C-alpha positions in Angstrom: -73.2 -12.4 14.3 -73.6 -16.2 15.2 -71.9 -19.2 15.6 -73.4 -21.1 12.2 -72.4 -17.6 10.5 -68.9 -17.9 11.5 -68.9 -21.6 10.7 -70.6 -21.2 7.4 -68.1 -18.5 6.4 -64.9 -20.5 7.6 -66.2 -23.8 5.9 -66.3 -21.5 2.7 -62.8 -20.6 2.9 -61.3 -24.1 3.7 -63.6 -25.5 1.0 -62.3 -23.2 -1.5 -58.7 -23.8 -0.5 -59.0 -27.6 -0.3 -59.9 -27.4 -3.9 -57.8 -28.9 -6.8 -54.4 -26.8 -6.4 -54.7 -25.4 -9.6 -57.5 -23.1 -8.6 -55.0 -20.9 -6.2 -52.3 -19.3 -7.6 -49.0 -21.3 -7.7 -47.1 -21.6 -4.8 -49.9 -20.6 -2.6 -50.3 -22.1 0.9 -54.1 -23.3 1.3 -54.1 -22.7 4.9 -52.6 -19.4 4.6 -54.7 -18.7 2.0 -57.9 -19.7 3.9 -56.6 -17.9 6.9 -56.0 -14.7 5.4 -59.1 -14.3 3.7 -61.3 -15.7 7.0 -58.8 -12.7 8.8 -59.9 -10.2 6.4 -63.7 -11.0 6.6 -63.4 -11.4 10.4 -61.5 -8.1 10.5 -64.4 -6.0 8.7 -66.8 -7.3 10.7 -65.5 -6.6 14.2 -63.5 -3.4 13.1 -66.8 -1.5 12.8 -68.1 -2.4 16.3 -64.7 -2.0 18.1 -64.7 1.5 16.3 -67.9 2.2 18.0 -66.8 1.0 21.4 -63.7 3.0 20.9 -65.9 6.2 20.2 -67.9 5.3 23.2 -64.9 5.2 25.3 -63.6 8.2 24.1 -67.1 10.1 24.7 -66.7 9.0 28.3 -63.0 10.0 28.7 -64.5 13.5 27.2 -67.4 13.6 29.9 -65.0 12.5 32.8 -62.4 15.3 31.9 -65.5 18.0 31.7 -66.7 16.7 35.4 -63.4 17.6 36.9 -61.1 14.7 35.3 -58.3 13.4 37.7 -59.2 15.8 40.7 -62.7 14.7 41.1 -62.9 11.5 39.4 -59.6 9.6 39.7 -60.6 6.4 40.4 -62.9 6.7 37.1 -60.4 8.0 35.1 -57.7 5.4 36.3 -60.5 2.5 35.3 -61.1 4.6 31.7 -57.6 4.2 31.1 -57.8 0.4 31.7 -61.0 0.4 29.2 -58.8 2.2 26.4 -55.7 -0.2 26.7 -58.1 -3.2 26.5 -59.5 -1.9 23.5 -56.3 -1.1 22.2 -55.1 -4.6 22.7 -58.2 -6.4 21.6 -57.5 -4.4 18.1 -54.2 -5.6 18.0 -55.2 -9.3 18.8 -57.7 -8.9 16.0 -54.9 -7.9 13.5 -56.8 -4.5 13.3 -54.0 -2.2 14.9 -53.5 0.1 12.2 -57.3 0.7 12.0 -58.0 2.5 15.2 -60.1 5.2 15.6 -59.5 7.8 18.0 
């Protein structure tokens, strides 16, 4: 995904929000409407990539455990926990907290 693609999509939602008020449902705030549409689109784009990263992290955890886990690879296991926490925080920041893979 390129910056120009992001700008194009965002410009589209802003443009639609700024059209005559009667084109949006009555009582809908145009800024909130545009932000919601963009967040849905963005979440769909990054959700799949984030799920792939979480799947890879889970595979790393499984392999570390198979190779001896905490007894043999304690520092690697510790770093892996940080990785999983960071992915979880990223998922929450993106508003995708309810869609976690493993």
